[in-house]
VEXDREN-2710 file (C-alpha; in Angstrom, 1 decimal):
% VEXDREN-2710
k/r/px/py/pz
1/MET/0.0/0.0/0.0
2/ALA/3.0/2.3/-0.5
3/GLY/2.0/5.9/-1.2
4/ARG/-1.7/5.1/-0.8
5/LEU/-4.4/7.0/0.9
6/ILE/-6.5/5.2/3.4
7/PHE/-9.9/6.6/4.4
8/PHE/-10.7/5.8/8.0
9/THR/-13.7/6.1/10.4
10/GLY/-13.6/5.2/14.1
11/PHE/-10.6/7.4/14.9
12/PRO/-9.5/8.3/17.7
13/GLY/-11.4/5.4/19.2
14/PHE/-9.5/2.8/21.2
15/ILE/-9.4/0.2/18.4
16/GLY/-9.3/2.7/15.6
17/THR/-6.2/4.5/17.1
18/ARG/-4.4/1.2/17.4
19/VAL/-5.2/0.3/13.8
20/VAL/-4.1/3.6/12.4
21/ARG/-0.9/3.4/14.5
22/SER/-0.2/-0.1/13.0
23/LEU/-0.9/1.0/9.5
24/VAL/1.4/4.0/9.7
25/ALA/4.2/1.9/11.3
26/ALA/3.9/-0.8/8.7
27/ASP/4.4/1.5/5.7
28/PRO/6.4/4.8/5.8
29/LYS/4.6/6.1/2.8
30/VAL/0.9/5.4/3.6
31/ARG/-1.3/8.3/4.5
32/ILE/-4.5/8.3/6.6
33/ALA/-7.6/10.5/6.1
34/ALA/-9.6/10.1/9.3
35/LEU/-13.2/11.3/9.3
36/VAL/-14.0/12.6/12.8
37/GLU/-17.0/14.4/14.3
38/PRO/-16.2/18.0/15.1
39/ARG/-16.7/17.4/18.9
40/PHE/-13.9/14.8/18.8
41/ALA/-11.6/16.8/16.3
42/GLY/-9.4/18.3/19.0
43/ARG/-8.7/15.0/20.6
44/ALA/-8.2/13.4/17.2
45/ARG/-5.6/15.9/16.2
46/GLU/-3.7/15.3/19.5
47/VAL/-3.6/11.6/18.8
48/ALA/-2.7/12.2/15.2
49/GLN/0.2/14.3/16.4
50/SER/1.4/11.5/18.6
51/ILE/1.4/9.1/15.6
52/ASP/2.5/11.3/12.7
53/ALA/0.7/14.6/12.1
54/ASP/2.1/14.8/8.5
55/ARG/0.6/11.4/7.6
56/VAL/-2.7/11.3/9.7
57/GLU/-5.1/13.9/8.4
58/VAL/-8.2/14.7/10.5
59/LEU/-11.3/15.5/8.3
60/GLU/-14.2/17.0/10.3
61/GLY/-17.5/15.4/9.2
62/ASP/-20.3/13.1/10.2
63/ILE/-21.0/9.6/8.9
64/SER/-24.7/10.0/9.6
65/GLU/-25.0/12.7/6.9
66/ARG/-25.3/12.1/3.2
67/GLY/-21.9/13.1/1.8
68/LEU/-20.4/12.6/5.2
69/GLY/-20.5/16.3/6.0
70/LEU/-17.5/16.9/3.7
71/SER/-17.1/19.8/1.3
72/GLY/-17.3/19.0/-2.4
73/ASP/-13.6/19.6/-2.9
74/VAL/-12.6/17.2/-0.1
75/ALA/-15.0/14.5/-1.2
76/GLU/-13.7/14.7/-4.8
77/ARG/-10.1/14.4/-3.5
78/LEU/-11.0/11.3/-1.6
79/ARG/-12.8/9.8/-4.6
80/ALA/-9.7/10.4/-6.7
81/GLU/-7.0/9.2/-4.2
82/VAL/-8.5/6.6/-1.7
83/THR/-7.4/3.1/-2.4
84/ILE/-8.3/1.4/0.9
85/ALA/-11.1/2.2/3.4
86/TYR/-11.7/1.1/7.0
87/HIS/-15.2/1.6/8.5
88/LEU/-15.1/1.1/12.3
89/ALA/-17.3/4.0/13.5
90/ALA/-20.5/2.8/15.2
91/ILE/-22.5/3.1/18.4
92/TYR/-21.5/0.1/20.5
93/ASP/-23.8/0.8/23.5
94/LEU/-26.1/-2.1/24.2
95/SER/-28.8/0.2/25.6
96/VAL/-28.7/2.6/22.7
97/PRO/-32.1/3.9/21.5
98/LEU/-33.2/2.7/18.1
99/GLU/-33.3/6.1/16.4
100/ILE/-29.6/6.8/17.3
101/ALA/-28.4/3.3/16.4
102/GLN/-30.3/3.5/13.1
103/ARG/-28.8/6.8/12.2
104/VAL/-25.2/6.0/13.1
105/ASN/-24.9/2.2/12.5
106/VAL/-27.1/1.9/9.4
107/ASP/-27.3/5.3/7.7
108/GLY/-23.7/5.9/8.6
109/THR/-22.6/2.6/6.9
110/GLY/-24.7/3.5/3.8
111/ASN/-23.1/6.9/3.5
112/VAL/-19.6/5.3/3.8
113/LEU/-20.5/2.8/1.1
114/GLU/-21.7/5.7/-1.1
115/LEU/-18.3/7.4/-0.9
116/CYS/-16.5/4.1/-1.4
117/ALA/-18.5/3.3/-4.5
118/GLY/-17.4/6.6/-6.0
119/CYS/-13.7/6.1/-5.2
120/ARG/-12.1/5.4/-8.6
121/ARG/-9.0/3.6/-7.2
122/LEU/-10.6/1.7/-4.4
123/GLU/-9.3/-1.8/-3.9
124/ARG/-11.0/-2.7/-0.6
125/LEU/-13.4/-1.6/2.1
126/ASN/-12.6/-3.2/5.5
127/TYR/-15.9/-3.2/7.4
128/VAL/-16.1/-4.0/11.1
129/SER/-19.3/-5.7/12.0
130/THR/-19.8/-7.8/15.1
131/ALA/-20.3/-11.5/15.8
132/TYR/-23.6/-10.6/17.4
133/VAL/-25.3/-10.0/14.1
134/ALA/-26.3/-13.6/14.9
135/GLY/-28.8/-12.1/17.4
136/LYS/-30.7/-14.7/19.4
137/ARG/-29.5/-17.6/17.3
138/THR/-28.1/-20.6/19.3
139/GLY/-25.8/-23.4/18.3
140/VAL/-23.1/-22.9/15.8
141/VAL/-23.0/-19.7/13.6
142/TYR/-20.9/-19.8/10.4
143/GLU/-19.1/-17.0/8.8
144/HIS/-21.0/-17.1/5.5
145/GLU/-24.3/-16.9/7.3
146/LEU/-26.2/-13.8/8.1
147/SER/-30.0/-13.6/7.6
148/LEU/-31.7/-16.7/9.1
149/GLY/-34.8/-15.1/10.5
150/GLN/-33.2/-14.4/13.9
151/GLY/-34.4/-12.0/16.5
152/PHE/-32.1/-9.6/18.4
153/LYS/-31.3/-8.9/22.0
154/ASN/-31.0/-5.1/21.5
155/HIS/-30.9/-2.3/19.0
156/TYR/-27.1/-2.5/18.7
157/GLU/-27.3/-6.0/17.3
158/SER/-30.3/-5.3/15.0
159/THR/-28.8/-2.2/13.5
160/LYS/-25.4/-3.8/12.9
161/PHE/-27.3/-6.7/11.2
162/GLN/-29.0/-4.2/8.9
163/ALA/-25.7/-2.5/8.2
164/GLU/-24.0/-5.7/7.3
165/LEU/-26.9/-6.6/5.0
166/TRP/-26.3/-3.3/3.2
167/VAL/-22.5/-3.9/2.9
168/ARG/-23.1/-7.4/1.4
169/SER/-25.6/-6.0/-1.1
170/GLU/-23.0/-3.6/-2.4
171/MET/-20.1/-6.0/-2.7
172/ASP/-20.3/-6.1/-6.5
173/ARG/-19.6/-2.3/-6.5
174/VAL/-17.5/-2.1/-3.4
175/PRO/-15.0/-5.0/-2.8
176/THR/-15.2/-5.6/0.9
177/THR/-13.9/-7.8/3.7
178/ILE/-16.2/-8.1/6.7
179/TYR/-14.9/-8.6/10.2
180/ARG/-17.0/-9.8/13.1
181/PRO/-15.3/-9.4/16.4
182/ALA/-16.6/-10.9/19.6
183/ILE/-16.6/-8.9/22.9
184/VAL/-13.3/-6.9/22.9
185/VAL/-11.4/-6.6/26.1
186/GLY/-8.0/-5.1/27.0
187/ASP/-4.6/-5.8/25.5
188/SER/-3.3/-9.3/26.2
189/GLN/0.1/-8.0/27.2
190/THR/-0.6/-4.8/29.1
191/GLY/-4.4/-5.1/29.9
192/GLU/-4.9/-1.6/28.6
193/THR/-8.4/-0.7/27.6
194/GLN/-10.5/2.5/27.2
195/LYS/-13.5/1.7/29.2
196/PHE/-14.7/-0.9/31.7
197/ASP/-17.8/-2.5/30.2
198/GLY/-18.7/-6.1/29.2
199/PRO/-16.9/-8.5/31.5
200/TYR/-15.5/-5.5/33.5
201/TYR/-18.9/-5.2/35.1
202/LEU/-18.2/-8.6/36.7
203/LEU/-14.9/-7.3/38.0
204/ARG/-16.6/-4.3/39.5
205/THR/-19.2/-6.6/41.2
206/ILE/-16.3/-8.8/42.5
207/SER/-14.6/-5.7/43.8
208/ARG/-17.7/-4.4/45.6
209/ALA/-18.5/-7.9/47.0
210/MET/-15.0/-8.0/48.6
211/GLY/-15.8/-4.7/50.4
212/MET/-19.2/-6.1/51.6
213/GLY/-18.2/-9.3/53.4
214/GLY/-16.4/-11.1/50.6
215/ARG/-19.2/-13.4/49.3
216/ILE/-18.9/-13.3/45.5
217/PRO/-21.9/-14.2/43.4
218/GLN/-21.8/-16.4/40.3
219/PHE/-23.6/-15.0/37.3
220/GLY/-24.6/-16.8/34.1
221/ARG/-25.3/-20.3/32.9
222/SER/-22.5/-22.6/33.6
223/ASP/-22.4/-24.0/30.1
224/ALA/-23.0/-20.9/28.1
225/PRO/-19.9/-19.9/26.0
226/PHE/-18.8/-16.3/26.7
227/ASN/-16.6/-15.1/23.8
228/VAL/-14.0/-12.4/24.5
229/VAL/-11.0/-11.3/22.4
230/PRO/-8.1/-9.0/23.3
231/VAL/-7.9/-5.8/21.4
232/ASP/-4.3/-6.5/20.1
233/PHE/-5.5/-9.7/18.4
234/VAL/-8.4/-7.7/16.7
235/VAL/-6.0/-5.0/15.5
236/ASP/-3.4/-7.4/14.3
237/ALA/-6.1/-9.4/12.4
238/LEU/-7.6/-6.3/10.8
239/VAL/-4.2/-5.1/9.5
240/ALA/-3.0/-8.6/8.4
241/ALA/-6.2/-9.7/6.7
242/ALA/-6.5/-6.3/4.9
243/ALA/-3.1/-6.9/3.3
244/ASP/-4.1/-10.4/2.0
245/THR/-5.9/-10.4/-1.3
246/ALA/-7.5/-13.7/-0.5
247/THR/-9.7/-12.0/2.1
248/VAL/-11.6/-9.8/-0.4
249/GLY/-15.2/-10.9/-0.3
250/GLN/-14.8/-12.9/2.8
251/THR/-16.4/-12.6/6.3
252/LEU/-14.2/-13.4/9.2
253/HIS/-15.1/-14.2/12.7
254/LEU/-12.5/-12.6/15.0
255/VAL/-13.5/-14.6/18.0
256/ASP/-12.0/-17.2/20.4
257/PRO/-12.5/-20.5/18.6
258/GLU/-12.5/-22.2/22.0
259/PRO/-14.4/-19.8/24.3
260/ILE/-14.6/-20.2/28.0
261/THR/-18.0/-20.6/29.6
262/ALA/-19.8/-18.0/31.7
263/LEU/-18.9/-20.1/34.8
264/GLU/-15.2/-20.3/33.9
265/LEU/-15.2/-16.5/33.2
266/MET/-16.5/-15.6/36.6
267/LYS/-14.2/-18.1/38.3
268/LEU/-11.1/-16.8/36.5
269/LEU/-11.9/-13.2/37.2
270/SER/-12.7/-14.0/40.9
271/ARG/-9.6/-16.0/41.4
272/GLU/-7.3/-13.4/39.8
273/TYR/-8.9/-10.4/41.6
274/ALA/-9.9/-11.9/44.9
275/GLY/-8.0/-15.1/45.3
276/ARG/-11.2/-17.1/45.7
277/GLU/-14.1/-18.5/43.6
278/PRO/-17.8/-17.4/43.7
279/SER/-19.7/-18.8/46.6
280/TYR/-23.3/-18.6/45.5
281/ARG/-25.3/-18.4/42.3
282/VAL/-27.8/-15.7/41.3
283/PRO/-30.5/-16.7/38.8
284/PRO/-30.1/-14.7/35.6
285/LYS/-33.7/-13.6/35.3
286/MET/-33.5/-12.1/38.8
287/ILE/-30.4/-10.1/37.8
288/GLU/-31.9/-9.0/34.5
289/MET/-35.1/-7.7/36.2
290/SER/-33.2/-6.1/39.1
291/LEU/-30.9/-4.2/36.8
292/ARG/-33.8/-2.3/35.3
293/ARG/-34.0/-0.4/38.6
294/LYS/-31.4/2.4/38.7
295/GLY/-30.5/1.9/42.3
296/VAL/-29.8/-1.8/41.9
297/ARG/-28.0/-1.2/38.7
298/LYS/-25.6/1.2/40.5
299/ALA/-25.0/-1.3/43.2
300/PHE/-24.2/-3.9/40.5
301/SER/-21.4/-1.7/39.0
302/GLY/-23.6/0.2/36.5
303/ALA/-24.2/-2.8/34.2
304/PRO/-27.1/-2.3/31.8
305/PRO/-29.8/-5.0/31.9
306/GLU/-29.0/-5.8/28.2
307/SER/-25.5/-7.0/29.2
308/ILE/-26.5/-10.0/31.4
309/VAL/-28.1/-11.9/28.6
310/TYR/-24.7/-12.5/27.0
311/LEU/-23.8/-14.6/30.0
312/ASN/-26.7/-17.0/29.3
313/HIS/-26.6/-17.2/25.5
314/SER/-25.5/-20.6/24.1
315/VAL/-24.0/-19.7/20.8
316/ARG/-20.7/-20.6/19.2
317/PHE/-19.0/-18.9/16.2
318/ASP/-17.2/-21.1/13.6
319/THR/-13.8/-19.7/12.6
320/ARG/-12.7/-21.9/9.8
321/ARG/-12.2/-19.0/7.3
322/ALA/-10.6/-16.7/9.8
323/ASN/-8.3/-19.5/11.0
324/ASP/-7.2/-20.5/7.5
325/LEU/-6.5/-16.9/6.5
326/LEU/-4.9/-15.6/9.7
327/ALA/-2.8/-18.7/10.2
328/ARG/-0.8/-17.6/7.1
329/GLN/0.1/-14.5/9.1
330/GLY/1.1/-16.5/12.2
331/LEU/-1.9/-15.1/14.1
332/ARG/-4.1/-16.9/16.6
333/CYS/-6.5/-15.7/19.2
334/PRO/-5.1/-16.3/22.7
335/ARG/-7.3/-18.0/25.3
336/PHE/-8.7/-15.9/28.1
337/GLU/-6.7/-17.9/30.7
338/GLU/-3.5/-16.6/29.0
339/TYR/-4.2/-12.9/29.5
340/VAL/-6.6/-12.7/32.4
341/GLY/-3.7/-11.5/34.6
342/PRO/-3.0/-8.3/32.7
343/VAL/-6.7/-7.6/32.2
344/VAL/-7.4/-7.8/35.9
345/GLN/-4.2/-5.9/36.9
346/PHE/-5.1/-3.0/34.6
347/PHE/-8.6/-2.9/36.1
348/ARG/-7.1/-3.0/39.6
349/ASP/-4.8/-0.1/38.8
350/HIS/-7.6/2.0/37.4
351/GLU/-10.9/1.0/39.0
352/GLU/-11.0/4.2/41.0
353/ASP/-10.1/6.4/38.1
354/PRO/-13.2/8.6/37.2
355/ALA/-12.3/8.2/33.5
356/PHE/-13.3/4.5/33.7
357/ALA/-16.4/5.0/35.9
358/PRO/-19.6/3.4/34.5
359/ALA/-22.3/5.7/33.1
360/GLU/-25.1/6.5/35.4
END
C-alpha cells in the first residue's frame, strides 16, 4: 500500500487509534484521512500528532450525513485518491435507543458505502461488523451466514445486522472484507483498555463484594460460551487480513475458537482479583429484572440489563475461514486464561479512576 491514501472512520477510538498506528508503522509512505465528528476533532488531532501529524489527516465530518458532511472539494479528492477504506465507527452501547443506532450504524454505513462506490481507485473496504449480528441464534453460527430469521437482543445487534446486509448488497460495486469481532477486552500483554464495560462489570461486582463481606456471586449459565478477544488480536487481524488479497469478499469471525463458559469466566476473574471463587449463584432472570432499577444497577457496577443476557446465550461462532487466512500470518486468538492476569491488573490499577467510571 506504499503511497496510498486510506480513508478511515472510528478514529480516535481505542481500536481505531491502534489500527491507524499499526498502518502508519507498517508503511512509511501510507497516508490516513480520518473522518471525525467536530466534537472529537481536537482529541483526534492530538492523537494524530502522537502518531505522525504529517501522515494522519483529520477531516471533520459526520458519517450520519449524506456526503459525510464533507465539502465538495474534499469529497472529490477522496474519490480520486483513496485506495483502501476502513469503517469502524459505530454506536456500541447495548442500551442505545433505536433512532440513534439506526442513524449511526445503518445510515452511517450506507453513507460510507456511497463514498467508497465513487472512489475510482478503491481496492477494498474493510468493514467491522460484530459476531452478534447472529442475534438470538443458538448453536453454531458460520461466517458465510447472516440472515436466518433471527431476532435480536438489543438495537445495537439489530442495526449492525441491517448495516451488514447493506454492505453485502454492495459487494459487486465495493469490494469488501467483513470482520465480526466478539466482545473486545484489554490488551493481552498490558491489559490496557479504554472503558470498563462487558466483563468488566463482573470485575466491579467482585470488587464491591470484597468490600461487603467477601461473598462473591456467580452470574450466568455454567455451560453458556462467553466469547472475548483481546484488542491487540483484533487490531493485528484487521491489519494482516487487509493486506491479504485472498480475504476480499470474505467474512471473518474474529473470536476465540475455544471460548470459556460463563462459569469459567467468573471463576477466572474472581480467582485473579480476589484469590477465591464465587460462593453462591444468582438466577439470571433475577439479575436482569433487578438491573432495570437504577439503584440496583448502580450497586451492580452500573451494568445495563441488556448485558446480562450474554452470560446466558448458548452460541458458538465457527472460525474456519478466519483460522485459515490468519494462520498464514502467524496469528491466533489467545485463550482468556493466557491474559486474564494483565486484564485484571489494569482494572485493579484504574478501578477508582473517574475516566473509567460506569455511566449513570
